[in-house]
C-alpha positions as CSV (number, residue, x, y, z in Angstrom):
1,M,131.1,116.4,60.9
2,K,131.4,112.8,60.0
3,N,131.7,111.8,63.7
4,I,128.5,113.8,64.5
5,L,126.7,112.0,61.7
6,I,127.7,108.6,63.2
7,V,126.6,109.6,66.8
8,L,123.2,110.8,65.4
9,L,122.8,107.4,63.5
10,I,123.6,105.2,66.5
11,L,121.7,107.2,69.2
12,P,118.3,105.6,68.4
13,F,119.9,102.2,68.7
14,I,121.5,103.0,72.0
15,A,118.1,104.3,73.4
16,N,116.5,101.1,72.2
17,A,119.2,99.0,73.7
18,Q,118.7,100.6,77.1
19,E,114.9,99.9,76.9
20,L,115.6,96.3,76.0
21,T,118.1,96.0,78.8
22,K,115.4,97.0,81.3
23,K,112.9,94.4,79.9
24,E,115.6,91.8,79.8
25,K,116.5,92.2,83.4
26,R,112.8,91.6,84.3
27,A,112.6,88.5,82.0
28,I,115.9,87.1,83.4
29,A,114.6,87.5,87.0
30,A,111.4,85.9,86.1
31,S,112.9,83.2,84.0
32,G,115.4,82.5,86.9
33,A,112.5,82.1,89.3
34,A,110.8,79.7,87.1
35,K,114.0,77.7,86.5
36,H,115.3,77.5,90.0
37,Y,112.2,77.5,92.1
38,N,109.7,75.9,89.7
39,I,107.4,79.0,89.7
40,P,105.3,79.5,86.5
41,V,106.0,82.6,84.3
42,N,103.7,84.1,81.6
43,E,105.8,84.1,78.4
44,R,104.0,87.1,77.1
45,T,104.1,89.4,80.2
46,Q,107.2,87.9,81.8
47,K,105.3,88.0,85.1
48,I,104.8,85.2,87.5
49,S,101.4,83.7,86.7
50,Y,99.2,80.9,88.0
51,N,96.5,80.1,85.6
52,G,94.3,77.2,84.4
53,E,91.2,75.9,82.9
54,V,88.8,73.7,84.8
55,K,86.0,71.6,83.4
56,L,83.0,71.6,85.7
57,A,79.3,70.8,85.3
58,G,77.2,73.9,85.5
59,S,75.9,76.8,83.5
60,K,77.8,79.9,82.9
61,E,75.5,81.8,85.2
62,K,75.8,79.4,88.1
63,L,79.6,79.2,87.9
64,Y,79.8,83.1,87.7
65,K,77.8,83.3,90.9
66,R,80.1,80.9,92.6
67,A,83.1,83.0,91.5
68,L,81.5,86.0,93.2
69,Q,81.1,83.9,96.3
70,F,84.6,82.8,96.4
71,I,85.6,86.6,96.2
72,A,83.2,87.3,99.0
73,F,84.6,84.6,101.3
74,Q,88.0,86.0,101.0
75,N,87.0,89.3,102.4
76,W,90.0,91.0,100.8
77,D,88.8,94.5,101.4
78,K,88.5,94.2,105.2
79,V,90.7,96.3,107.7
80,V,93.7,94.3,108.9
81,N,96.3,94.9,111.6
82,I,100.0,94.5,110.8
83,K,103.1,95.0,113.0
84,C,105.7,96.9,111.0
85,K,109.3,95.9,111.0
86,N,110.0,98.7,113.7
87,A,107.2,97.0,115.9
88,M,104.7,99.8,115.3
89,P,101.2,98.3,114.6
90,V,99.2,99.7,111.7
91,S,95.6,99.2,110.8
92,M,94.3,99.7,107.3
93,R,92.8,98.1,104.2
94,I,95.4,96.6,102.0
95,I,92.8,96.4,99.3
96,E,90.2,99.0,98.7
97,K,88.3,97.2,96.0
98,A,88.3,93.5,95.8
99,I,86.4,93.7,92.4
100,T,87.5,96.3,89.9
101,Y,85.4,94.8,86.8
102,E,82.6,92.5,86.6
103,D,80.3,91.4,83.6
104,D,77.8,88.7,84.3
105,E,76.9,88.5,80.6
106,D,80.4,87.5,79.7
107,G,81.0,85.7,83.0
108,V,84.1,87.6,83.8
109,V,85.2,89.1,87.1
110,I,88.6,90.9,87.7
111,G,90.0,92.5,90.8
112,N,92.7,92.5,93.6
113,G,93.6,90.4,96.5
114,Y,96.1,89.9,99.3
115,T,97.4,87.5,101.9
116,L,99.8,87.8,104.8
117,Y,103.3,86.6,103.9
118,P,105.2,85.5,107.0
119,L,108.8,84.6,106.5
120,E,110.6,82.9,109.4
121,R,110.1,85.4,112.3
122,A,109.3,88.3,110.1
123,S,105.6,89.1,110.0
124,H,105.8,92.5,108.3
125,F,105.4,91.2,104.7
126,V,102.1,91.2,102.7
127,L,101.6,89.7,99.3
128,T,99.1,91.4,96.9
129,F,98.0,90.1,93.4
130,K,95.5,90.5,90.7
131,Y,93.1,87.9,89.7
132,K,90.8,87.1,86.7
133,I,88.0,84.5,86.8
134,S,85.9,83.8,83.7
135,T,83.2,81.2,83.3
136,K,81.5,79.5,80.5
137,E,79.1,76.6,80.1
138,G,80.8,73.6,81.8
139,M,84.1,75.2,82.7
140,Y,85.8,78.2,84.2
141,K,89.3,79.9,83.8
142,Y,91.4,81.6,86.4
143,E,94.6,83.6,86.6
144,F,96.5,85.0,89.6
145,T,99.3,87.3,88.6
146,D,100.9,90.7,89.2
147,F,102.2,89.5,92.6
148,E,103.8,92.2,94.7
149,V,105.4,91.9,98.1
150,L,104.8,94.8,100.5
151,E,107.3,95.3,103.2
152,F,105.8,97.3,106.1
153,V,109.0,99.0,107.5
154,S,107.6,101.7,109.9
155,G,104.6,103.6,110.9
156,E,103.9,106.8,112.5
157,R,102.0,107.0,115.8
158,A,98.5,108.3,115.7
159,K,98.0,111.9,117.1
160,R,96.0,110.7,120.0
161,K,98.0,109.8,122.9
162,S,95.7,106.9,123.8
163,S,96.4,105.3,120.7
164,A,99.6,103.6,119.5
165,V,98.2,102.5,116.1
166,A,99.2,104.2,112.9
167,Y,96.5,104.5,110.1
168,G,97.0,104.2,106.5
169,G,95.1,106.4,104.1
170,F,92.6,105.0,101.6
171,A,92.9,105.3,97.8
172,T,90.4,107.5,96.0
173,G,90.4,105.2,93.0
174,G,91.8,101.9,91.9
175,G,92.0,98.7,93.7
176,Q,95.0,99.0,96.1
177,T,95.3,101.4,99.0
178,R,97.8,104.2,98.9
179,F,99.7,104.4,102.2
180,Y,100.2,107.7,104.1
181,G,102.4,108.1,107.0
182,I,103.8,104.6,106.7
183,D,107.0,103.4,105.1
184,V,105.8,100.6,102.8
185,R,108.3,99.2,100.3
186,P,106.9,97.3,97.3
187,Y,108.7,94.6,95.4
188,P,107.5,92.8,92.3
189,M,107.6,89.1,93.1
190,E,109.8,88.4,90.0
191,E,112.5,90.5,91.7
192,F,111.8,89.4,95.2
193,V,112.2,85.7,94.6
194,D,115.8,86.3,93.4
195,F,116.8,88.8,96.0
196,I,120.2,88.5,97.6
197,G,121.7,90.3,100.5
198,Y,119.4,91.2,103.4
199,Y,116.6,88.9,102.1
200,E,118.8,86.0,101.5
201,Q,118.1,85.0,105.1
202,F,114.5,84.0,104.0
203,N,115.6,81.5,101.2
204,P,114.3,79.0,100.5
205,E,111.3,79.6,102.8
206,M,110.1,82.6,100.7
207,H,109.7,80.3,97.7
208,Y,108.0,77.6,99.6
209,R,105.5,79.9,101.3
210,F,104.8,81.6,98.0
211,K,104.0,78.4,96.2
212,E,101.9,77.3,99.2
213,I,99.9,80.5,99.0
214,A,99.3,80.1,95.2
215,A,98.3,76.4,95.8
216,G,95.8,77.5,98.6
217,L,94.2,80.1,96.3
218,K,93.6,77.5,93.5
219,K,92.3,75.0,96.0
220,D,89.9,77.4,97.7
221,L,88.6,78.7,94.4
222,N,88.0,75.1,93.1
223,S,86.2,74.1,96.4
224,V,83.8,77.1,96.0
225,M,83.3,76.4,92.3
226,Q,82.5,72.8,93.1
227,G,79.8,74.0,95.6
228,E,81.8,72.8,98.7
229,F,81.0,75.6,101.1
């Protein structure tokens, strides 16, 4: 009876320890990425995050319109062609909704974006992310986070014999497409940057490419916000 009571007392602590272990693994991966590859991590979310505040002449309304122009120029919700790892080409929208929330009164726009993520001779990787841009009188803030690598492994052939292209289904809600008939494997960037084994062949290029992409997003955003388009 005494042993049973002891087990009952420690069970909640064991459950909590298992939950913390899962969080700690993510934190360790993210912290390791920041330490070894100089990639910024949000201390609160433990996710890789590129953010900043830029002082810039202009009204909140004017800067907000420019933020919308930046998103429109990216054309993130267009149909793209990707060749899977098994050499099967697929055609689809990676992002269904580039903008998932917008408020012109508060000067805030939130949404989803993507970019191709070529690594050495591998061209079947795509990098998706979420963004938030907020504007005020004489300044704007930005954040790019929730980075996720999508590996397009294989695609099924279309039913028509004349076509050798596989088509991905479209999501009924939310910002990112749900994929049907295609083997797409998602990896949070926090885990991907520290992958070993098969993906070790892409080090250190994956880190260089990732930081290059992030720098490009910030540069393109700043150019449009400055009115340089």
